C-alpha positions, 0 to 999 in steps of 0.5 A: 510509565510508558503510555505509548507502549501500553496503548500499543499493547492494548491495540495488539490485544484488541486485534487478537480478540477480534480475530479470536471472536470472529471465525473465518468463513462465517459470512461466506455468501452474504450479499454486499450491495452492488449496482448492476451488472455486478453482484457482491458477496462476502467470500470470508471475513475475520481476517486480522487486518489483511494488507496484501493479496496475490493470486497464486499459480495454485489458484489460491489467494495469498494474503498477508495479515498485518496485525495477525502477523501471518501469511495465509491462503484463501480458496477464492471459491469456497473461502476455506483458509489456512495459515502457512506462516506466522512471523513471531518477530514482527512488531505490530502497531495500530496503523502501518506496522506488522506484516506488509507486502508479499510477492511470489517468485516469477517461477513459483510452482513452475517446476523451473526453480525454487518456490520462494515467497517474499514478504516484508515486516516491521520489527524492533531490536534489543534497543527498541529501535524500529526497522523493517526487513524483507525476507524470503521463505520457501514453500513446501507444496507437500506440507502446504507450509512456508519454512526457512525464513531468510533475511535478504535486506535488513535494517530498512527504515521503520516507524509507527506511521507511513511504512508503505510496504508494498512489494512486487516483482517486475518483468525484469525479475527484480523486486520493488518495495515502497518505503514511506516518509515514516510519518514525520512532520505530523502527529507524534512525529511532528518535530522529526524532519522529512527525509524524502529528499535525502539520498544516500552517500557512497559511504552509507551504501558501503556500510549498508546504512539505509537511513536515507531510504525513507520516501522511496521506491527500492529496486533490488535483486532477489538476494537483496543486493543492488542491481548494476543497472539501478539509477545513479542519483546524486552520483551514487548508485543504491537500492533507490529507484525513485524518491520524493514520496510520502506514503506509496501503498500501491504498485502495479506493472502494466507491461514494463511501466510501473504505476504507484498510488500515494497518499497526499497530505490534506489534498493531492493523493497521487497516481504516478508513473515511476521512472528510474531516478525520478524525484516525485517532489515530497515534501516540497510538492504535493501533486502538481507544482501549482501552489494550490492549497498546499505549502510545505511547513517544516516543523523541524525547522521552526515552521519554515515555509516553502511554496511548491514553485520554490522547488526546482529539481531537474528530475522532478516528475509530476503525477498523472493524476491527483485525488484531488487538487483544490483551490486556495481558500478551500475549507478543510474544516468540514463541520460534518466530519467534526473530530474526524475532519480528515475524512472530509478532506479532498483525498481518497487515501489510495491503498492499492492499485491493480490493472484491468487488462485490455482484453478483459471481459468487461468491455468498459473496464478494459485498459484501466487502473483500479484504485482502492480507497480507505476513506471512501470505501470505494473502488476508483477506475482510471482509464489509460490511453492506448500506450498506457502512459496517460490518463484518458477519460473520467475517473469512475467510482464503484462498489461504495460500502461502509468499509475501508478497502485495503487491496484489490485484485482481478481474477484470471478470467477478469469477471471478478474483482476481489477486495480485502477490507480493514478490520476496523477504522473510520470511513465516510459511509454510504449516507455521506457521514463518518462512521466507525462501524465497518460493514465487513470486518477483515473481509474479502468481498467478491464483486462479480460481473454478471452481464 
């Protein structure tokens, strides 16, 4: 009997039941604790594991529901919601599988081009092999529907873990997409090798074999082809823009600079500034190359061990910041967390990153990156220096609740922060103890600046 199949089937049934039993807008207006000068309230809840949230030029929130397999819009004032498209072919699992990233074309609703919407999702073929694909849909303003699903890049690596799946347009009008290391070398994938250091051969690129893409950030043309100015890595030009990543779930452009947030192992979540052709070290390096509290143990090779300083790639790029680097001998087995010991590790599980602009109305927040945390149910503000290339000042934590914060965006007038939450999961609560009871399930919370 295939118990993994039964487990996943039960999960899909569970999330469907959750979605059916909680009506959207039911909690509209409910207050959420927030320190002055902010006030918090629920815009809507009952979303089925929201993953991406984008502010559209139509002044609607465009949202993907990972487990719901939907793209929907939500009115940012009233919470009124509508499903625009459901991906019947998407495969949903308990962690990172389903409908993921979302990006609206740069000229969306401008009258200057097609109203294209791009998204990514995982699926299984007839042989039950799992992949991911990036697709394009067309928005019909009159009917308020998405139609004409068209695959632009197919058979990308897909897995039961660490798919990453963040999708964004750059100022160069290219699409950027993150692919995780597939959760290899851990859990049920313990004996599978991490391939985040493997880059494609010319023959693989020619055959459209993307099996070497795990642990990378892709850069592609809107038709899915490889841009002619993509970096040449190990003698080959492919979709790969950067590589050596574990599980990058956050992407944001600040001008022409691309920032990424990445889940670490038991320490050293990363905030990275991505540079074309850069190697960000995983799995040989977690955070800085300092030999502190991390050693790569390759379980696919009889547990062979590597120190971080053994790694000597000339294109290695260190992170701007880690959450958090600790000393050797750190006690990772915190008794307070018990079986959920990973919640007490020195990581925040960064699930997205947004930018608060230099001219924003919240003076203290200007020119900052905003990082959502799954484990701590909080938003971390990271100030940038004037040219946006370095961190400046202390990281500050805001809006702590008993929730898993999946993604955050800033509204156009910069007075409101919208945060989408997971439907279920584990988190360190406001009392400092682990909890499985989410305060706002599958919700969008507004934190409004009132000063």
